[in-house]
Residue, then its C-alpha position, 0 to 999 in steps of 0.5 A: m590594560d597594564f595590569i591585564a598585559g602583565a598578568i598574561a605575560g607573568g603566567v606564561s613566563a613562569g610556567m616556561g622557566y619553572p624547571l630551571d628555577t627548581i634546579k637553581v634553588r636546589i643548587q643554591t640551598q643544598t651542597n650535595y650537588r657537583g653541578i647543574w647536570h648532576c642536579i638535573i640527572d639526580t632529580y630525574r633519577t629519583e623523582s622523574v619529571p614531576g620533580f622539576y615542577r614541585g610548587v608550579s601551580m602556586t607559582v604560575v598563579m602568583a606570577s600572573f598576579i605579581s607580574s600584573i601588579s608589578f607592571g601596573i605599579y611601575q607604570n603608575f609610579l612612572h606616570n605620577i613621577c613625571k606628572l610631579r616633576y614635569g607637569s604631565g604624566d606623558s612626559k619622557p621620564s629620565k633614567l633616574d625616574i625609571s630607576f626610582a619607579g622600578g626600585a619602589t615597585g620591587a619594594i612593594r612586590v616583597l610584601l606580596i611575594s614572600p609567602a609564595e616564595i618560601a612555599k616555592v623554595r620548600l616544595q622545590i627542595q623537598k624530596e619524595p621517594h619515586s620509582a619510575s617503573g616500580p609498583s606504588h608500594l616502593l614509595t616508602s614515605k609521604p612528603k612533608y608538604q602535600g602542596a602549596v597551600h598545605c605548605l603555607r599552613m604547615i609553616v604558620k603552624e610550626e614557625g608562626f606567621g612570621g615564618l611566611y616572611k623568613g628571608s624577606l630582608a634578603l628578598l627586599c635587597r634583591d628586588c629593589h635594585s634588580t627591579a630598578t636595573y630590570f626596567l632601566t635596562y629594558s628602557l635603555l635598550c628599547e630606546w637604542l633599538t627604536p628607529a628614528g621617527k618611531d615612538r615605539p620599538d619593533l617587536w623584535a627589539v622588544l624580544l631582545s631588550g626584554g631578554s637582555a634586561g632579564v639577564v642583567a637583572w638576575g646578574v645583580a640579583t643572584p648574590m641576594d637570591v642565594i641568601k634569600s633561598r638559604m634563609q627560606a630553606d632554613g630548617e629543611c636543610q638543617r641550618k639555623y640562620s639568625g638573620l641575613m648577615h649570619c647567613a651570608r657570613d656562614s655561607i661564605r666561610e663554609e663555601g667561599v665567596k663563589v657561593l654567592f654566585k651559585g646558580i648565576g648561569l641557570n638564572s641567566l639561561r632561564a632569564f633570557p627566554a623567560n623575560m623575552v616572553v614577558f615583555f613580548t607578551y606584555e607589549a603585544v597585549l597592550r598593542l592589541g588592546k589599543h588597536l581594539l579600542q580605536 
């Protein structure tokens, strides 16, 4: 049931937050934007509404799959840790147990999401000539990538299979500690907001805890998210990074330390409603499933 609930929650959340994710990636990887509103206006002016949804189909499908795997792996890790340490998988986990299970989940996620992440980034930064009201002949060229699958094929053709895992070290650094922070924050807030005598929080507490967990997790993840996005966009934005440290060093030298926090406002703005929906949907599906099985 954890896998099913996670899949539904991930798909709903990904579709809802995708436009802001596109703006975030463009701000992180391209230096021609003066800020969030400039990026939004420029994207709409040159590409109209579809510009905000480049690569959304694969992202929604992958988000459902990854969310399913994430919640399923996390709960199984936690169950086995408790069984090993306390003799029963139903024992109450410590904060260290939750953090370890979350970090391990984040590490496993990287193997699955790296190809989807690089396709998403490449499609999001791709510009396609667009005329909102003019005739179709004003489109002077076709985009390099015709879709998510075509993008992945092109990356393998031009950069080899390893191109699908470009930026994966930064992704690993991002997801290990941010996933641990994510589940730990959610657990702490739910515990704090659960009334005495109850064994689970009310749904309003799930909404607040889930949204807050998303904001905190993205707060700690943003520096590595910037590096990850830049490494994955490498080649499309005429940069050539030899590795994580080279990317970080060059980015800080050219734009200052503040570059590591590009998009943090958008990440937080997107994270609260998106993760509020994730945990609410997850908990609602779990509770519905348990009710139907009774």
